[in-house]
C-alpha positions in Angstrom: 37.4 15.7 3.9 39.0 12.5 3.7 40.0 12.7 7.4 36.3 13.1 8.4 35.5 10.2 6.2 38.0 8.0 7.9 37.0 9.0 11.3 33.3 8.4 10.6 34.1 4.9 9.3 36.2 4.1 12.4 33.4 5.2 14.7 30.9 3.1 12.8 33.0 0.1 12.8 33.8 0.3 16.5 30.4 -1.1 17.8 30.4 -3.8 15.3 34.0 -5.1 16.4 32.9 -4.7 20.0 30.0 -7.1 19.6 32.1 -9.7 17.7 34.5 -9.8 20.6 31.8 -10.2 23.2 30.1 -12.9 21.3 33.4 -15.0 21.0 33.8 -14.7 24.9 30.3 -15.8 25.8 29.8 -18.6 23.2 30.6 -21.2 25.6 28.3 -20.1 28.5 25.1 -18.8 26.8 24.7 -21.0 23.6 21.5 -22.9 22.7 20.7 -26.0 24.7 22.8 -28.9 23.5 19.8 -31.6 24.2 15.9 -31.0 24.0 13.7 -34.0 25.0 10.1 -34.0 24.0 8.0 -36.3 26.1 4.4 -37.3 25.9 2.7 -38.1 29.2 -0.2 -40.3 29.7 -2.6 -40.5 32.8 -1.2 -39.1 35.9 2.6 -39.3 34.7 4.9 -36.6 35.9 7.3 -34.7 33.7 11.0 -35.8 34.4 13.6 -33.6 35.5 16.4 -32.5 33.2 19.6 -34.6 33.6 21.8 -31.5 33.3 21.9 -27.6 32.8 22.3 -28.0 29.1 19.1 -30.0 28.7 15.5 -28.8 28.0 12.6 -31.2 28.8 9.2 -30.4 27.0 6.2 -32.4 28.3 2.8 -32.8 26.8 -0.4 -34.4 28.1 -1.5 -36.9 25.4 -4.7 -38.2 27.3 -5.6 -41.2 29.5 -3.7 -44.0 27.6 -1.7 -44.6 24.6 -3.9 -47.4 23.6 -7.3 -45.5 23.8 -9.0 -43.9 21.0 -9.3 -40.1 21.8 -12.6 -38.7 22.6 -13.0 -36.6 19.4 -12.9 -39.9 17.3 -15.3 -42.0 19.4 -18.9 -42.4 18.4 -18.7 -40.6 15.1 -21.6 -41.3 12.6 -20.8 -43.6 9.8 -21.2 -41.9 6.3 -20.0 -44.8 4.1 -22.2 -46.6 1.8 -22.9 -49.6 3.9 -24.5 -47.4 6.5 -27.1 -45.8 4.1 -30.4 -46.7 2.9 -30.9 -48.3 -0.5 -32.9 -45.4 -1.7 -30.3 -43.0 -0.9 -27.7 -45.0 -2.9 -29.8 -45.2 -5.9 -30.7 -41.4 -5.7 -27.0 -40.9 -5.8 -26.2 -43.1 -8.6 -29.0 -41.6 -10.6 -27.8 -38.2 -9.8 -24.3 -39.0 -11.1 -25.5 -40.8 -14.1 -28.0 -37.9 -15.0 -25.4 -35.7 -16.9 -26.4 -35.3 -20.6 -30.1 -36.5 -19.9 -33.1 -34.2 -20.3 -33.6 -31.8 -17.4 -29.9 -32.2 -16.2 -28.8 -28.7 -16.5 -25.6 -29.7 -18.0 -23.4 -28.6 -20.8 -23.4 -32.2 -22.0 -25.9 -33.5 -24.2 -29.1 -32.0 -25.9 -31.3 -31.9 -22.9 -29.1 -30.0 -20.6 -30.9 -26.6 -21.5 -34.3 -27.6 -20.4 -32.9 -28.7 -17.0 -31.4 -25.3 -16.4 -34.8 -23.7 -17.2 -36.4 -25.8 -14.9 -34.2 -25.1 -12.2 -34.4 -21.4 -12.7 -38.2 -21.7 -12.5 -38.0 -23.8 -9.4 -35.6 -21.3 -7.9 -37.9 -18.3 -8.8 -40.9 -20.1 -7.3 -39.0 -20.9 -4.0 -37.9 -17.2 -3.7 -41.5 -16.1 -4.3 -42.7 -18.3 -1.3 -39.9 -16.9 0.7 -41.2 -13.4 0.1 -44.8 -14.4 0.9 -43.7 -16.0 4.1 -41.6 -13.1 5.1 -44.6 -10.7 4.3 -46.9 -12.8 6.4 -44.7 -12.5 9.4 -44.8 -8.6 9.5 -47.1 -7.4 12.0 
């Protein structure tokens, strides 16, 4: 019984020892590259060749010019306060400061409940209008 166990252990350890010896022989020739260069190319530039066999060159095209704004960022609409109408600014300020006032539908203040009821009635009425419009479309 012990002999079988020793033979099995020797057979299982054999491939593991063979792998270790192969790795130690091949570490000089098949290891990872010693130098990796990452280069951004602009316009019609070409990717340079590696200087040695141990070097990898990775090239990526970065657009027309390093000083030009990328197309996805050009001509975007402005959403800042300076580009809005005064009525929109006033409505935003009123909406923010509305918490706690009557018809605000918030847990702050005494008038919050009336706003929630008003909001539910408005939602019910809109759903009813949508149902009537949908029923009118059916032939």
